C-alpha positions in Angstrom: 86.0 96.8 103.9 83.4 99.1 102.4 79.9 97.9 101.5 80.9 97.9 97.8 83.9 95.7 98.6 81.7 93.4 100.7 79.5 92.8 97.7 82.5 92.0 95.6 84.4 89.9 98.1 84.1 86.7 96.0 84.9 88.5 92.7 88.3 88.5 91.1 90.5 91.5 91.8 91.0 94.0 88.9 93.7 96.5 88.2 93.0 99.8 90.0 90.7 98.3 92.7 91.0 99.6 96.2 91.0 97.1 99.1 90.3 98.3 102.7 91.6 96.3 105.6 91.5 97.5 109.2 91.0 101.1 108.1 94.0 101.0 105.6 93.4 101.4 101.9 95.5 99.4 99.5 95.8 100.1 95.8 95.6 96.9 93.7 97.9 96.0 90.8 97.1 92.8 88.9 99.7 91.1 86.7 99.4 87.9 84.6 103.1 87.2 85.2 102.7 87.2 89.0 102.1 83.9 90.8 101.7 85.1 94.4 100.4 88.1 96.3 103.0 90.7 97.4 102.8 94.0 99.3 104.8 97.2 98.8 105.0 100.3 100.9 105.4 103.3 98.6 107.6 106.4 99.2 104.5 108.3 100.4 103.6 105.4 102.8 100.7 104.3 100.5 100.2 100.5 100.4 100.1 98.5 97.2 98.8 95.0 96.9 100.3 93.1 93.9 98.1 90.2 92.8 98.0 87.4 90.2 95.2 87.3 87.8 92.1 85.4 89.0 92.4 85.9 92.7 89.6 87.2 94.8 89.2 90.1 97.2 88.7 87.5 100.0 92.0 85.8 99.3 93.7 89.2 99.1 92.3 90.3 102.5 93.4 87.1 104.1 96.9 87.6 102.7 97.1 91.1 104.1 95.8 90.0 107.5 98.3 87.2 107.7 101.1 89.8 107.2 99.5 92.6 109.2 102.4 92.9 111.6 104.8 93.5 108.7 102.4 96.1 107.2 102.1 98.1 110.4 105.9 98.1 111.0 106.8 99.1 107.4 104.2 101.9 107.2 105.4 103.2 110.5 109.1 103.3 109.3 108.0 104.9 105.9 106.0 107.6 107.7 109.1 108.4 109.9 111.4 108.6 106.9 109.1 109.8 104.1 110.4 112.7 102.1 109.6 116.2 103.4 110.8 118.0 100.3 109.5 121.4 100.2 108.1 123.2 97.1 109.7 126.5 96.2 108.1 129.8 95.0 109.9 131.9 92.4 109.6 135.1 94.4 112.0 137.6 95.8 113.6 136.4 99.0 112.8 132.7 98.6 115.5 130.6 100.3 117.7 128.1 98.3 120.6 126.1 99.8 124.0 125.5 98.3 126.6 123.4 100.2 124.8 123.8 103.4 124.4 127.6 103.3 121.2 129.6 102.6 120.9 132.0 99.7 117.9 134.2 99.0 116.4 134.6 95.5 116.7 138.0 93.8 114.7 138.8 90.7 116.3 141.1 88.1 114.4 143.1 85.5 116.8 142.2 82.7 117.5 138.8 81.3 121.2 137.9 81.2 122.5 137.3 77.7 123.0 133.6 78.3 119.8 133.2 80.4 121.8 131.7 83.3 121.1 132.1 87.0 124.1 133.5 88.9 125.2 133.8 92.4 126.0 137.5 93.0 126.8 139.1 96.4 125.2 136.2 98.3 122.0 136.1 96.3 120.8 133.8 93.5 119.8 136.1 90.7 117.1 135.1 88.1 115.3 137.2 85.5 111.8 138.4 85.9 110.8 136.4 82.8 112.2 133.2 84.5 110.4 134.0 87.7 107.0 134.3 85.9 107.4 131.0 84.1 107.7 128.1 86.5 109.1 125.6 84.0 111.7 128.1 82.8 112.6 129.3 86.3 112.9 125.7 87.5 115.2 124.7 84.6 117.4 127.8 85.1 117.8 127.0 88.8 118.6 123.3 88.2 121.0 124.4 85.5 122.8 126.6 88.0 123.1 123.7 90.5 124.5 121.4 87.8 127.2 123.9 86.8 128.1 125.0 90.3 128.1 121.4 91.6 130.3 120.2 88.7 132.8 123.0 89.3 133.0 122.3 93.0 133.3 118.6 92.7 136.0 118.8 89.9 138.4 120.2 92.5 137.6 117.4 95.1 137.5 114.3 92.9 141.2 113.8 92.3 142.2 113.8 96.1 139.4 111.4 96.9 140.3 109.1 94.0 144.0 109.2 95.1 143.0 108.3 98.7 141.0 105.3 97.5 143.6 104.2 94.9 141.2 104.3 92.0 141.2 106.0 88.5 139.5 109.3 88.5 136.2 108.8 86.5 134.5 111.2 84.2 132.0 113.4 86.0 128.6 114.9 85.3 125.9 116.5 87.5 122.4 115.9 86.3 118.9 114.8 87.3 119.1 111.3 88.8 115.5 111.1 90.1 115.7 110.3 93.8 119.3 109.1 93.7 122.3 111.1 95.0 124.9 109.4 92.9 125.6 106.7 90.3 128.8 105.1 88.9 128.9 103.3 85.6 132.1 101.5 84.5 133.8 102.1 81.2 133.3 99.9 78.2 136.1 97.6 79.2 134.7 97.5 82.9 138.0 98.6 84.2 137.8 102.4 84.1 137.7 105.2 84.2 133.9 105.0 83.8 131.5 107.8 84.7 130.3 109.1 88.0 127.0 111.1 88.0 125.8 113.2 90.9 122.3 114.4 91.3 122.0 118.2 91.4 119.9 118.2 94.6 123.0 116.8 96.4 124.7 120.2 96.3 122.2 121.7 98.7 123.7 119.6 101.5 126.8 120.4 103.5 130.2 119.8 102.0 131.0 116.7 104.2 127.9 114.9 102.9 128.7 115.7 99.3 132.2 114.2 100.0 130.5 111.1 101.4 128.5 110.5 98.2 131.7 111.1 96.1 133.6 108.6 98.2 130.8 106.1 98.0 130.6 106.3 94.2 134.4 106.1 93.9 134.3 102.9 95.9 132.2 101.5 93.1 135.1 102.0 90.7 136.7 99.0 92.4 133.7 97.1 93.8 130.3 96.9 92.3 127.3 96.4 94.6 127.3 96.8 98.4 128.9 93.7 99.7 131.0 93.7 102.8 134.3 94.4 100.9 132.7 97.5 99.5 132.0 98.9 103.0 135.4 97.9 104.1 137.0 99.9 101.3 134.8 102.9 102.0 135.6 102.8 105.7 139.4 102.9 105.0 138.9 106.2 103.2 136.1 107.5 105.4 136.0 105.8 108.8 132.9 107.9 109.8 130.9 106.9 106.8 128.1 105.4 108.9 127.4 108.6 110.7 127.5 110.5 107.4 125.2 108.0 105.7 122.6 108.5 108.6 122.9 112.2 108.4 122.4 112.1 104.6 119.3 110.0 105.1 117.9 112.6 107.6 118.8 115.8 105.9 118.4 114.5 102.3 114.6 114.0 102.7 114.2 117.7 103.5 116.0 119.1 100.4 114.3 120.8 97.5 113.9 118.2 94.7 112.5 120.6 92.0 108.9 121.2 92.7 107.7 124.8 92.0 104.6 126.2 93.7 102.7 128.7 91.7 102.2 131.9 93.7 100.8 131.2 97.1 99.0 128.0 96.1 101.2 125.3 97.5 98.7 122.7 96.5 99.4 123.2 92.8 102.9 121.9 92.1 104.9 121.8 88.9 108.0 119.8 88.5 109.1 116.2 88.2 
């Protein structure tokens, strides 16, 4: 621990403290509802120590050391699987992916009447006004992914629903944060319900989009991920495990909406 931490070792932990153990820094979260210490490894491999009110840094350090093997293992796994999502620049020739294929960005002098991005002759076309405004350009590109993804999936949904013997749910494509898909049952919990797909999904190859569609359709019949859920999915998609592993690997490399201003990749705008 640092010299400052050494001086405070018997003091109670406070929200926002930093605890250093074996060269690793842990952010501290304190809650009056918590009764025991807990550790979490965040998406960026940062460590967070969750502590009850009134516990000291010495107690916290002892807890972390007692679980050091778990910490090292989990941090290592998180480092290997952490998102590598690139930022994108709104410049001529920037590469965007759709259904596994690469398309370059083209900047048009004139704004389309409806302000929509279009795929024309193998290039994604946005207006100069959109390219010069990161928020406007980001929204226009995401809007295109939502429209294109919805149109593509609409033609695939019925065959998959028939294969799995489920009702075809309503469909939308939107921003789901870090999730690829979500199913919500109808009001009577029988159907058809609504399936939502995250727009970044449509950067991936078709067979991985199909995997997510099949996965969410399985939830029409079975909530959660019990053994019977995976049995149902395997009946419709025997190779689902291979596709799930491929999704985990490729998915962490997809663009998730961050826009870099000019050449300064350190300044990101987005979610």
